[in-house]
C-alpha positions, 0 to 999 in steps of 0.5 A: 788630093782631090783635084790636080793642082791649078796651072802655075800661069794662073793669075789673079783677075784685076777685074776682081781687085780692091786697092787698099789706101792708107787712111788719110790722117785728119787729126791734125784737123780735128776731124774724125776719118771715116773708112768706107766699107770695102766691096768686091764686085757681085758674084752669082751664087754659083761663081767660083772666083777669085777676089784680091786686095792690094795693100801696096798703098797702105804698106806704102814707105814702109819696105814691108810686105804681105807675108800671109793671108786668112779669111772667113766667113762670119755671116755664113749659115751653115748651109751647103751653098753658103759663102765660102773661103775656098783658099787664101794665098799671097800671089805677085804681092797680092792678098788673094781669095777663092770664093764659092756659092753664096745665098742669092740676093744677100750681102755677104762680108768676108772677114780678111786678115793680113799679116806682114813680114815685120808684123803689121796685122790688119783685120777689115771686113770686105762685102760681097753682094750675090746676085740673083741671076742664078740659083746658089750652088755648093762651092766647087771642091779645090785641091787640098791636102789629106787633112783638108788644107786647101792648096792654092794655084801658087802651091810648090808641087811636084810634076805628079801634083804631089805639093811640097810641104813643110815639116809642119804640114803646110803647103810651100808657096810661090809668093 
């Protein structure tokens, strides 16, 4: 591990949260539903911030819940200052992502995958505009296991910041 784990009292920011609603069923009227492109609040290339997705509207009435989430940035170009997903986790029922870096003046796509306890799977793109008010900076180094697996703030750990892991080396998370 390269840095101490984040505070156990950490909470996702409501300022950078999107509520994912169910797509309206317009088939009865012969209309085709058009899903708007989701977009998080803009960030600077030097920011390292959490962004969240509330899937409760999408799961309404199913008695299902998020089990795991993942994300990648398909628009990344390989530069050290590219937008990067530093960790992804489910916390308090939200899909939470920690993003760092980004080339100023660009709009990046973060490809999210949500998987529920009952097996539902949704993959969707979310845009993030990178503001031009500061220079690009490499993302911060987040706590991680020896194999590079990032440790989100809801990682179960001992008092000395040793993360508890499963037999296959994945961190235990408090959802």
